[in-house]
Backbone as CSV, one residue per row, in Angstrom:
resi,resn,N_x,N_y,N_z,CA_x,CA_y,CA_z,C_x,C_y,C_z
1,MET,96.694,-82.350,-3.074,97.561,-81.682,-4.019,98.978,-82.169,-3.791
2,CYS,99.569,-82.745,-4.784,100.972,-83.178,-4.709,101.756,-82.413,-5.764
3,LEU,102.711,-81.636,-5.306,103.514,-80.824,-6.222,104.821,-81.498,-6.621
4,LEU,105.239,-82.512,-5.873,106.527,-83.167,-6.107,106.382,-84.282,-7.130
5,ASP,107.405,-84.455,-7.966,107.405,-85.539,-8.953,108.095,-86.784,-8.417
6,THR,109.281,-86.609,-7.863,110.064,-87.758,-7.416,110.880,-87.399,-6.179
7,ILE,111.303,-88.456,-5.503,112.277,-88.320,-4.427,113.607,-88.769,-5.001
8,GLU,114.534,-87.855,-5.054,115.844,-88.143,-5.646,116.731,-88.927,-4.681
9,SER,116.728,-88.538,-3.411,117.510,-89.246,-2.394,116.961,-88.903,-1.021
10,TRP,117.232,-89.790,-0.062,116.841,-89.503,1.312,117.603,-90.418,2.257
11,ASP,117.738,-89.952,3.477,118.263,-90.754,4.570,117.598,-90.243,5.845
12,ASP,118.096,-90.629,6.993,117.470,-90.220,8.252,117.487,-88.715,8.478
13,ARG,118.412,-88.023,7.863,118.610,-86.595,8.145,118.105,-85.643,7.067
14,HIS,117.939,-86.120,5.829,117.508,-85.191,4.777,116.771,-85.906,3.660
15,ILE,116.145,-85.106,2.827,115.476,-85.604,1.629,115.695,-84.587,0.516
16,VAL,115.839,-85.080,-0.693,115.930,-84.225,-1.876,114.851,-84.698,-2.851
17,CYS,113.979,-83.784,-3.224,112.883,-84.085,-4.142,113.029,-83.249,-5.408
18,VAL,112.362,-83.689,-6.460,112.376,-82.974,-7.737,110.928,-82.681,-8.124
19,ALA,110.709,-81.491,-8.661,109.372,-81.093,-9.095,109.442,-80.327,-10.410
20,THR,108.465,-80.568,-11.244,108.308,-79.806,-12.477,106.949,-79.101,-12.514
21,SER,106.158,-79.269,-11.470,104.807,-78.707,-11.445,104.789,-77.183,-11.440
22,HIS,105.926,-76.566,-11.143,105.983,-75.095,-11.155,105.748,-74.533,-12.553
23,ARG,105.930,-75.343,-13.579,105.750,-74.903,-14.962,104.331,-75.161,-15.472
24,ARG,103.556,-75.918,-14.714,102.216,-76.295,-15.184,101.234,-75.133,-15.060
25,ILE,100.487,-74.923,-16.093,99.494,-73.850,-16.117,98.359,-74.134,-15.134
26,ASP,98.123,-75.424,-14.818,97.043,-75.778,-13.896,97.537,-75.993,-12.461
27,ASN,98.722,-75.510,-12.137,99.219,-75.603,-10.768,98.212,-74.892,-9.851
28,PRO,97.716,-75.577,-8.818,96.667,-74.988,-7.986,97.110,-73.753,-7.191
29,LEU,98.395,-73.497,-7.105,98.889,-72.337,-6.367,99.100,-71.107,-7.255
30,ARG,98.916,-71.275,-8.552,99.104,-70.141,-9.469,98.005,-69.114,-9.300
31,ASP,98.373,-67.872,-9.496,97.379,-66.814,-9.594,97.464,-66.223,-10.998
32,ARG,96.816,-65.104,-11.220,96.789,-64.532,-12.577,98.167,-64.122,-13.077
33,THR,99.133,-63.931,-12.160,100.479,-63.527,-12.572,101.429,-64.709,-12.740
34,GLY,101.042,-65.875,-12.274,101.902,-67.054,-12.337,102.042,-67.685,-10.956
35,LEU,103.126,-68.389,-10.742,103.367,-69.071,-9.467,104.384,-68.256,-8.669
36,ARG,103.891,-67.529,-7.706,104.760,-66.633,-6.924,105.823,-67.426,-6.173
37,SER,106.977,-66.822,-6.016,108.118,-67.521,-5.420,107.872,-67.963,-3.982
38,LEU,107.022,-67.278,-3.251,106.734,-67.702,-1.881,106.040,-69.059,-1.829
39,CYS,105.508,-69.517,-2.948,104.910,-70.847,-3.006,105.960,-71.942,-2.836
40,ALA,107.228,-71.575,-2.932,108.294,-72.547,-2.685,108.213,-73.095,-1.270
41,ILE,107.615,-72.349,-0.353,107.434,-72.831,1.014,106.573,-74.092,1.010
42,GLU,105.550,-74.136,0.183,104.698,-75.324,0.094,105.470,-76.511,-0.469
43,TYR,106.349,-76.264,-1.425,107.184,-77.352,-1.949,108.043,-77.934,-0.826
44,GLY,108.598,-77.059,-0.010,109.393,-77.517,1.130,108.556,-78.292,2.128
45,ALA,107.357,-77.821,2.404,106.469,-78.508,3.336,106.115,-79.901,2.821
46,GLN,105.909,-80.029,1.520,105.608,-81.345,0.965,106.810,-82.272,1.037
47,ALA,108.005,-81.730,0.884,109.211,-82.548,1.048,109.328,-83.040,2.488
48,ILE,109.017,-82.171,3.448,109.029,-82.565,4.858,108.023,-83.691,5.101
49,ALA,106.837,-83.573,4.550,105.804,-84.589,4.727,106.233,-85.926,4.108
50,ALA,106.843,-85.871,2.930,107.327,-87.105,2.290,108.413,-87.753,3.142
51,HIS,109.305,-86.949,3.681,110.386,-87.458,4.518,109.819,-88.107,5.785
52,ALA,108.865,-87.462,6.405,108.238,-88.016,7.605,107.579,-89.361,7.310
53,ALA,106.911,-89.457,6.166,106.272,-90.718,5.788,107.303,-91.810,5.554
54,LEU,108.387,-91.478,4.890,109.440,-92.470,4.644,110.086,-92.929,5.943
55,LEU,110.301,-92.037,6.850,110.897,-92.408,8.130,109.970,-93.284,8.953
56,GLY,108.668,-93.148,8.782,107.713,-93.944,9.542,107.494,-95.333,9.003
57,LEU,107.785,-95.560,7.726,107.475,-96.848,7.111,108.251,-98.031,7.689
58,PRO,109.576,-97.949,7.884,110.299,-99.130,8.369,109.869,-99.585,9.756
59,SER,109.399,-98.706,10.596,109.043,-99.069,11.957,107.698,-99.780,12.035
60,GLY,106.923,-99.744,10.948,105.619,-100.368,10.956,104.583,-99.559,11.731
61,GLN,104.897,-98.350,12.091,103.995,-97.524,12.889,103.260,-96.491,12.049
62,GLY,103.250,-96.640,10.752,102.577,-95.667,9.903,103.458,-94.468,9.633
63,SER,102.836,-93.366,9.354,103.580,-92.159,8.989,104.350,-91.591,10.166
64,GLY,105.518,-91.038,9.839,106.277,-90.283,10.824,105.662,-88.904,10.966
65,VAL,106.239,-88.089,11.794,105.736,-86.743,12.008,106.776,-85.753,11.534
66,GLY,106.364,-84.818,10.717,107.243,-83.749,10.265,106.567,-82.416,10.527
67,VAL,107.333,-81.448,10.937,106.767,-80.150,11.276,107.565,-79.054,10.597
68,LEU,106.874,-78.176,9.938,107.479,-76.950,9.442,107.271,-75.941,10.562
69,ALA,108.286,-75.792,11.407,108.136,-75.040,12.651,108.021,-73.540,12.437
70,ALA,108.772,-73.006,11.514,108.735,-71.552,11.319,109.270,-71.202,9.943
71,VAL,108.754,-70.123,9.428,109.254,-69.547,8.188,109.353,-68.045,8.442
72,HIS,110.566,-67.531,8.345,110.734,-66.099,8.567,111.952,-65.601,7.807
73,ASP,112.040,-64.307,7.651,113.148,-63.656,6.956,113.377,-64.239,5.565
74,ILE,112.298,-64.433,4.822,112.369,-65.011,3.484,112.871,-63.963,2.498
75,ILE,113.858,-64.352,1.716,114.361,-63.516,0.626,114.304,-64.362,-0.637
76,THR,113.637,-63.864,-1.642,113.571,-64.592,-2.904,114.401,-63.856,-3.957
77,THR,114.927,-64.623,-4.887,115.742,-64.026,-5.945,114.998,-63.957,-7.275
78,VAL,113.844,-64.588,-7.328,112.965,-64.480,-8.497,111.566,-64.160,-7.981
79,SER,110.772,-63.512,-8.793,109.416,-63.173,-8.347,108.453,-64.341,-8.509
80,HIS,108.709,-65.179,-9.530,107.802,-66.283,-9.834,108.595,-67.555,-10.134
81,LEU,108.112,-68.669,-9.620,108.779,-69.956,-9.872,108.580,-70.432,-11.301
82,ASN,107.472,-70.066,-11.923,107.221,-70.542,-13.284,108.190,-69.945,-14.301
83,SER,108.996,-68.976,-13.888,110.021,-68.433,-14.784,111.287,-69.297,-14.790
84,ILE,111.354,-70.264,-13.899,112.506,-71.180,-13.839,112.253,-72.308,-14.827
85,GLU,113.124,-72.458,-15.809,112.873,-73.408,-16.889,113.112,-74.864,-16.514
86,GLY,114.106,-75.131,-15.710,114.420,-76.510,-15.345,113.600,-76.985,-14.161
87,PRO,113.806,-78.248,-13.789,113.098,-78.774,-12.622,113.600,-78.124,-11.330
88,LEU,112.738,-78.100,-10.345,113.110,-77.626,-9.016,113.686,-78.794,-8.213
89,ARG,114.725,-78.545,-7.467,115.258,-79.524,-6.502,114.975,-78.953,-5.123
90,ILE,114.256,-79.721,-4.327,113.845,-79.276,-3.011,114.539,-80.137,-1.969
91,ARG,115.266,-79.515,-1.064,115.963,-80.243,-0.017,115.408,-79.818,1.338
92,ALA,115.120,-80.803,2.175,114.689,-80.541,3.545,115.628,-81.312,4.474
93,ASP,116.057,-80.644,5.525,116.954,-81.243,6.501,116.251,-81.358,7.843
94,ALA,116.359,-82.517,8.467,115.782,-82.730,9.791,116.693,-82.110,10.844
95,ILE,116.104,-81.386,11.751,116.829,-80.835,12.876,116.384,-81.642,14.091
96,LEU,117.289,-82.437,14.593,116.942,-83.342,15.697,117.418,-82.809,17.024
C-alpha cells in the first residue's frame, strides 16, 4: 500500500511528500465513516520509509533504516482526512 504521490523535496535531514489518496474512496485505511485523522500517522510512516530508502541509495548498500520510534499525545484538528480538499503535505524530520 503506497499512500504518497510524490516526494516534493528531501535532504539528509528531512523529506516533504505530497499525497492525494486521502480523498480516494478506495483508500485501504477508510472505514464506513471515511478516513480518520489518526491515519495521518501512516502517511508519516510512509514518508519516513521513503526517506530511509533515498538515504540508502547513494551508498550502494540498499535501503536505509527509518524508525517511527513513538507516537503519543496526538491532537487532531479534524476528525477525518477525507474532509481536507487539497493535497496533504507530509514532512518527516530525522533526529540524529
